N, C-alpha and C positions, 0 to 999 in steps of 0.2 A: 353294749349300751352303757354299762356302768363305767368302763374305762374311758369312753368318750366323754361322759359327764365330768369325771375327774380331770381329764386333760383340758376340757373347756373351762373348768373352774380355775385351773392353774394359769391358763392364758388370761383369764379375767383378772387374776391376782396381779399379773405382770402389767396389764394395762392400768390398773388402779395405782400401782406403785409408781409408774411413770408419770402419773398426773398429780401425785401428792406434793403439796407445797412444803418444802423443807427449809425455807428461809425463815429463821426465827423472827426477823423484823417485819415479815409480811403479815397482814391481818388474817390471812387464811392459813397460817402456819398449822400444819398437821392435817388440813382438809384436802380432799381430792378435787381438783379443778374440773368443772364441767367444760368440756371442749367447745360447746356451743356458745357459752356466755363468758367464759374466762373467770367465773365465780365459783367458789366452793360453797355448797349448800348443806343444810341439814334437812334433807327430805328423803322420801322413800323411792324416788324415781331416779333422778340424776345426782343425788346427794351422797355425801361421805358415808352415811350408814349402809348404803347399798354395797359400796366397795368393802366395807368392814365385814359384811356377811361372807363375801368371797374369801377374804383373808382368814376369818375365823374358821370357815369350813376346811380350808387347806391346812391350817395349823392343827386341826383336830383329826385329820384323816391320814392314817399310816400309809395309804397308797398315793398321797400327794407328794410331789417333790419339795413342798414347803412344810411338811409335817414337822412341827416343833422347831421351825426355823427362827432363830433368835433375832435375826435382822428384821424379819417380817413382824415378829412380836413387838419390836421397838416401834415399827411403823403403826401398828395397831394401837399401841399406847398413845402415840401422838394424836391419832385420830380421835380417841376417846376424850382427850383433853380439848381438842377443837370443838367437839360436839357439846361438851359442857360449857365452853365459853360462849357459844352461840345460842344456848338455851336461854329463853327469856326468864326474867325474875318470877313470873307467874307459873313457870314450868312448861310453858308451851314452846313451840317452834313456829317459824314462818317459813313456808316452803320456798319463798324467793320471788314468786311472780304474782301471787294473789293470796287471799285468805290469811292475812297477817295475824299473829298470835292465835293460831287456828287450832281449836280442840280436835277436830277430826283429822287434820293433817298430822298433828302430834300423835294421834291414835295409830295412824298408819306406821309411823316410826316405832311406836311402842310395840306393836305386834312383831315387827321384824327384829327389833333390838332385844325383845324378851326371848325370842327363840334362839338368837345368837348367845345371849347371856346364859341361858339354860344349857346350851350345847357346851360352851366353854367351862361352865361350872362342873361338868361331869368329867373333865379331862384329868384331874388329879395331877396337875403340873404346877408346881409352886410359882414359877415365874409369871403365871397368868394373873396372880392376885391383884396387882395394881390395875390391870385392865378390868377385872371383875369389879373392883371397888368403884371405879369411875362409871362403869355401865350401870351398876346398881344405884349409884347416886343419881344418875340421869333419870332412871325409871322412878325412883322415889320422889324426885322433884315434880314429876308429871301428875302425881296422884291428885292434887287439888283441882287441876283443870280437867282431869278425866272425870272427877266426881261431880263437877258443876257445869262443864261446858256444853254448848249446844252443837248443832250441825248445820250443814248447808244443803245437802242433797239426800235423797232417800237411802242410798247405800251407806252413807256415813253413819247411820244409826247402827248398822251391823258391824262396821269397823270399830266403832266405840265399844260395842258389846264384846268383841273379841279382845280389844285392848284391856278392858276392865276384867275380863276373864284371866288374862295373863297376870295382871297386877294382883288379883286374888290368889292366883297360883303361887306367885313369888313371895308376896308379903303376908299372905293369910288375911287379906283385907275383906271383911264381910261387907263393908260399905260399898265396895266395888260390885259385889253381887247385887245388892239392893238397887244401885244405880242402873245396872244392866237390866234388871227386871222392869224398871220404869220405861226403858226404851222398848223392850220386848212387848210391853203391854199395849203398845200402839198397833200391834198386829203386823203380819207379813204383807208387804205391798206386792203381791203376786197373784196372777189370775189362775183359775183352775187348769189352764193349758200350760202354765209354767212361765208366763211372761212377767218379768219384773217391770215395775213402773217406768223405769228409765228407758226400757226397750233398747238397751245398749249392749247388743250382742258382742261388739268388738272390745269393750272395756269393762263397764261397770257391772254387768250381770255376773261375770266371773268373779268380780270382787265380792259381791254379795254372797256368792256360793262359798268361796273359801273362808270368808270371815264367819259365816254361820257354822261351817264345819268346826272351826276353832271354838266358837261359842258353845256349840253343842257339847263338846268334850269338856271344856274348862268349867262350864256352868252346870254340867250334869243335866243337860236338856236335850236328850236324843231326838225329841220331836222336832227340833230345829232343822234336822236333816231332811224332813219331808219336802219343804219348799225347794231345797237344793235338788232333790231327786226330780221334782217336777220340771225345773229349769233344764237339767241335764237331759231329760227325756225329750223336751222340746227341741233342744239344740241338734238332736239327731236329724231333724227335718230341715235344718237351716244351714247346711253345708253344701256349697257348690262342688261339682266334680273335681275342680282344681284344688279343693281344700280350703278355698276362701269361704268365709262365713257371710251371711246376709246382714248388711248394715243399712239397707235402703230406707228403713223406716225408724231409725234410731232417734231418740229424743236427746241425745248428747253429741259430743264432738266427734264421735266415730261415724256420724251420718255420712253414708256414701263413700267411706274410705275403705281401704283394703286391710283386712285383718284375717289371721288364721286362728286355729283352735289352740294354739300353744298355751294361752292363759287358762284354758280349761283342763290342762293336763292333770294338775293336782286334784281338783274336785273329782274328775272322772276316775283317776287311779285310786283315790282313797275310798270312794263309794263302791268301786268295782271290788275292792278287797273286802269291805264291810258287808256288802250285799251278795257277793258272789255273782254279780250281774255280768253276763258275757257281752251285752251291748255296751255297757260302760267300759269294760275292758277293751273292746274294739275301738271305742272313741278315744280312750287314753292312748292307745297305740297310734291312732291317727294324729292325735295332738302332738306326740313326741317324734313323729316322723318315721316310726318303725312300720306303720301301715300306710300305704300310699293310695289305697282305693277307698274313697268315701262310701262307695256303693256296698262295700262288704259290711261295714257296721250298720248301714241303713237297711240292708236286706235282712239282717238278723232280727229286726223288729217284727218281721212277719212270722 
């Protein structure tokens, strides 16, 4: 499984490099072009920061064919410069299709960018310093909007809490903890059965899960894992024999569309390790494709 992940990441590196704009006269110079729109974005889905995470993981992994590859490092530096150019003066980003100057969409990027920054900072490889400088500058510029900005949907509160936790971790920023506490004071939007408000089994419930896992660790709030456990236990009952999950009653855009458990892999795997829970371990295996029978994990609940 590990070798497959490394190989998949290396292929993702190649795809991203093929889409990077290398014309210095182009407005998207350094960014990776979204093949569906022909635009380079700074967002967490089809944006340049996503490709940067593949590149950084490869540069940091001795088992990757791109380990400490200087050509890839040059590409990564260009990408950090692109991200800084497209960051708004208020520190926010616009994802490209909605929510302009958006605090929560900025928070999504902060969460991924922070993890990449922390990974690269551990490499003790001097040529990384310009990349680390640019990444830290981007994160530092987001602080004002992370401390004051609002949100659009319920799961955004937990994304903001995770982002604030990372900013506290990197910059020692107590104001970030205080702001996160304001969001957490609103209470968890989850039922006793483990149903998040948005009822989005295909997309946003898993977002709430992983973001609260980050927040629990970074803010030293282990009780934030309890709603995650509730949701993960609920999801055991909402997987079809094919591995497709139930989306028939969603309150979001995954309504009636086909989704699998892949977005739940990290929450299940992390909680399986923390709790020693065999059901969560089985569901993690189902999510990553190493277990092909949903009935196995479901039967363990008895």
